[in-house]
VOPAGU-2260 file (C-alpha; in pm, 1 decimal, decimal comma):
REM VOPAGU-2260
SITE   aa  ch    i         X         Y         Z
SITE  MET   A    0   16343,2   15540,8   16479,0
SITE  ASN   A    1   16029,9   15800,4   16450,2
SITE  GLN   A    2   16010,0   15970,1   16137,0
SITE  GLY   A    3   16035,4   16311,0   16346,4
SITE  GLU   A    4   16374,6   16215,7   16433,5
SITE  ASP   A    5   16512,3   16117,5   16118,0
SITE  PRO   A    6   16757,5   16345,8   15956,5
SITE  ARG   A    7   16596,6   16306,3   15621,1
SITE  TRP   A    8   16262,6   16397,8   15715,3
SITE  PRO   A    9   16273,6   16802,0   15793,0
SITE  TYR   A   10   16419,6   16807,2   15415,6
SITE  LEU   A   11   16144,4   16610,0   15275,3
SITE  SER   A   12   15887,6   16837,5   15511,2
SITE  PRO   A   13   15731,1   17166,2   15414,8
SITE  SER   A   14   15852,4   17241,5   15769,8
SITE  PHE   A   15   16198,8   17260,7   15637,0
SITE  VAL   A   16   16312,1   17611,3   15509,9
SITE  ALA   A   17   16447,0   17479,9   15172,8
SITE  TRP   A   18   16177,8   17220,1   15107,2
SITE  ASP   A   19   16114,1   17420,0   14793,9
SITE  TRP   A   20   16507,6   17332,2   14665,2
SITE  VAL   A   21   16391,8   17046,2   14420,9
SITE  PRO   A   22   16397,8   17058,1   14041,9
SITE  GLU   A   23   16110,6   17220,5   13849,9
SITE  PRO   A   24   15835,6   17195,6   13828,8
SITE  ARG   A   25   15795,6   17014,7   14171,0
SITE  ALA   A   26   15979,6   17340,8   14324,1
SITE  GLY   A   27   15724,6   17565,6   14184,7
SITE  LEU   A   28   15419,3   17327,6   14267,2
SITE  ARG   A   29   15588,4   17369,6   14618,0
SITE  ARG   A   30   15631,8   17703,5   14657,1
SITE  LEU   A   31   15233,9   17774,2   14553,0
SITE  LEU   A   32   15137,8   17527,6   14829,2
SITE  LEU   A   33   15373,1   17621,2   15086,2
SITE  PRO   A   34   15217,9   17817,9   15413,0
SITE  ALA   A   35   15504,2   18172,0   15440,6
SITE  THR   A   36   15534,6   18044,2   15808,8
SITE  ALA   A   37   15562,2   17677,3   15781,9
SITE  ALA   A   38   15921,3   17655,7   15852,1
SITE  HIS   A   39   15945,6   17853,4   16195,2
SITE  ALA   A   40   15636,6   17702,7   16337,7
SITE  ARG   A   41   15619,7   17510,2   16632,3
SITE  PRO   A   42   15592,4   17105,2   16607,1
SITE  LEU   A   43   15212,5   17087,2   16631,6
SITE  ALA   A   44   15173,8   17372,2   16407,0
SITE  ARG   A   45   15423,1   17219,6   16126,7
SITE  THR   A   46   15192,9   16901,1   16163,9
SITE  ASN   A   47   14894,6   17121,1   16054,9
SITE  ALA   A   48   15135,1   17273,9   15820,8
SITE  VAL   A   49   15241,3   16936,1   15658,6
SITE  LEU   A   50   14846,3   16830,8   15665,9
SITE  ASP   A   51   14763,0   17195,4   15472,4
SITE  VAL   A   52   14984,9   17176,4   15212,5
SITE  LEU   A   53   14843,9   16796,6   15167,1
SITE  GLU   A   54   14534,5   16885,3   15125,1
SITE  GLY   A   55   14639,1   17175,7   14888,0
SITE  LEU   A   56   14845,2   16909,3   14642,8
SITE  ASP   A   57   14514,3   16717,9   14633,5
SITE  ALA   A   58   14312,2   17011,6   14501,4
SITE  ALA   A   59   14596,1   17078,3   14258,7
SITE  MET   A   60   14613,0   16730,4   14158,3
SITE  ARG   A   61   14226,9   16722,5   14104,3
SITE  ALA   A   62   14258,4   17060,1   13892,2
SITE  MET   A   63   14553,8   16903,0   13692,6
SITE  GLU   A   64   14346,9   16602,9   13618,1
SITE  ASP   A   65   14055,2   16836,2   13495,3
SITE  ASP   A   66   14299,9   17033,3   13272,3
SITE  ALA   A   67   14447,7   16707,0   13150,0
SITE  LEU   A   68   14080,4   16589,3   13048,4
SITE  LEU   A   69   14001,6   16930,3   12901,9
SITE  LEU   A   70   14319,3   16921,3   12703,7
SITE  ILE   A   71   14293,2   16553,9   12587,0
SITE  THR   A   72   13932,7   16640,2   12466,7
SITE  GLU   A   73   14076,4   16936,9   12277,8
SITE  ALA   A   74   14344,7   16746,0   12094,5
SITE  TYR   A   75   14112,0   16464,0   12003,4
SITE  ARG   A   76   13891,0   16699,7   11881,2
SITE  ARG   A   77   14122,3   16843,0   11667,5
SITE  GLY   A   78   14237,8   16500,5   11541,7
SITE  ALA   A   79   14528,4   16409,5   11725,4
SITE  SER   A   80   14553,9   16038,0   11775,7
SITE  TRP   A   81   14545,4   15867,5   12084,8
SITE  ALA   A   82   14913,7   15756,8   11997,9
SITE  GLN   A   83   15005,6   16102,1   11959,3
SITE  ILE   A   84   14837,0   16214,3   12286,9
SITE  ALA   A   85   14996,7   15924,2   12460,9
SITE  GLY   A   86   15304,6   15992,9   12332,7
SITE  ARG   A   87   15305,3   16352,4   12447,6
SITE  LEU   A   88   15195,7   16246,1   12795,6
SITE  GLY   A   89   15462,2   15979,1   12778,4
SITE  ARG   A   90   15224,5   15712,1   12829,6
SITE  SER   A   91   15115,6   15394,0   12628,2
SITE  LYS   A   92   14829,3   15435,0   12381,3
SITE  GLN   A   93   14639,6   15168,0   12571,1
SITE  THR   A   94   14688,3   15359,7   12896,5
SITE  VAL   A   95   14532,9   15688,4   12783,8
SITE  HIS   A   96   14283,6   15512,0   12572,9
SITE  GLN   A   97   14124,3   15316,6   12860,5
SITE  ARG   A   98   14190,7   15625,2   13091,6
SITE  TYR   A   99   13993,2   15907,7   12867,1
SITE  GLN   A  100   13805,7   15757,5   12580,5
SITE  ASN   A  101   13484,0   15734,8   12794,8
SITE  ARG   A  102   13551,6   16106,1   12952,7
SITE  VAL   A  103   13610,9   16279,0   12618,3
SITE  GLY   A  104   13243,4   16263,8   12452,4
SITE  ALA   A  105   13109,5   16244,0   12825,2
SITE  ALA   A  106   12838,8   16509,7   12935,3
SITE  GLN   A  107   13056,6   16558,4   13284,2
SITE  THR   A  108   13351,5   16691,3   13048,6
SITE  GLU   A  109   13115,6   16929,7   12857,0
SITE  LYS   A  110   13001,3   17050,4   13204,2
SITE  LEU   A  111   13332,6   17110,5   13329,4
SITE  LEU   A  112   13387,1   17278,9   13011,1
SITE  LEU   A  113   13111,2   17529,9   13023,3
SITE  ALA   A  114   13188,2   17591,5   13387,1
SITE  ASP   A  115   13523,2   17721,9   13320,8
SITE  LEU   A  116   13410,7   17922,0   13037,9
SITE  ALA   A  117   13106,3   18071,8   13265,7
SITE  HIS   A  118   13355,6   18148,5   13540,5
SITE  ALA   A  119   13616,6   18311,8   13240,0
SITE  HIS   A  120   13300,6   18503,1   13140,2
SITE  GLY   A  121   13239,6   18637,0   13476,6
SITE  LYS   A  122   13590,4   18740,9   13524,6
SITE  ALA   A  123   13619,6   18909,8   13180,3
SITE  ARG   A  124   13311,4   19101,2   13250,4
SITE  ARG   A  125   13437,5   19238,2   13586,4
SITE  ILE   A  126   13710,9   19343,7   13430,6
SITE  TYR   A  127   13567,4   19525,2   13153,6
SITE  GLU   A  128   13316,9   19684,2   13373,1
SITE  HIS   A  129   13545,8   19808,2   13675,8
SITE  GLY   A  130   13868,5   19799,1   13506,1
SITE  GLY   A  131   14243,1   19644,3   13506,0
SITE  SER   A  132   14527,0   19700,9   13347,8
SITE  PRO   A  133   14535,4   19793,3   12964,4
SITE  ASP   A  134   14642,0   19436,6   12869,7
SITE  ASP   A  135   14368,7   19261,1   13100,1
SITE  ARG   A  136   14080,5   19489,9   12951,0
SITE  ALA   A  137   14199,6   19415,2   12593,3
SITE  ARG   A  138   14207,6   19046,9   12652,9
SITE  ALA   A  139   13856,6   19064,4   12840,3
SITE  THR   A  140   13701,9   19286,2   12553,5
SITE  ALA   A  141   13843,9   19026,8   12282,3
SITE  PHE   A  142   13703,3   18783,6   12521,7
SITE  LEU   A  143   13334,9   18877,9   12544,4
SITE  ARG   A  144   13316,2   18959,8   12185,3
SITE  ARG   A  145   13397,7   18617,7   12117,6
SITE  HIS   A  146   13177,2   18480,4   12395,1
SITE  PRO   A  147   12883,0   18763,4   12441,6
SITE  ARG   A  148   12764,7   18497,8   12727,4
SITE  PRO   A  149   12830,2   18167,4   12821,9
SITE  ARG   A  150   12657,6   17923,0   12606,6
SITE  GLN   A  151   12412,3   17625,6   12717,2
SITE  SER   A  152   12511,1   17274,2   12675,5
SITE  ARG   A  153   12352,5   17122,9   12346,0
SITE  ARG   A  154   12346,0   16798,9   12510,4
SITE  PRO   A  155   12069,7   16738,2   12763,0
SITE  GLY   A  156   12197,8   16713,3   13112,5
SITE  ALA   A  157   12509,9   16828,2   13020,1
SITE  GLY   A  158   12500,8   17198,0   13142,0
SITE  GLY   A  159   12313,1   17486,8   13298,4
SITE  SER   A  160   12111,5   17415,4   13577,2
SITE  GLN   A  161   11914,1   17093,4   13611,8
């Protein structure tokens, strides 16, 4: 039987109207990734919608991996042990240590952190200069006071232009 004929596949596919009726946090992620017209599209367009969602999911997974790396780095720098970090991730200490130990202090991790800081600085500057909600302006002002301009890496090759 072709998967397109399998009665389970419409439910498992973004082309099904209730595709996001799964437990959280997967439902929220599916709602973010789902093109609004996917459930009402023609079969070929549905295939493209599935591929679009797959592409978006890959980008989201890479972004979550970057965030996990930055959070693990922050926890480790603040004194959390590998066992504590692994416990919060629901993984073994050995697995987490092997995956992240060389990345926590790596130049690439610092470069990622500095790129995020530069992006946040630009956004805060735009909100400060061009307006926004009172809460956003207060956050932007506080951020710019704490970070007057993005810092460059203290490590050669870790930040800035090369």
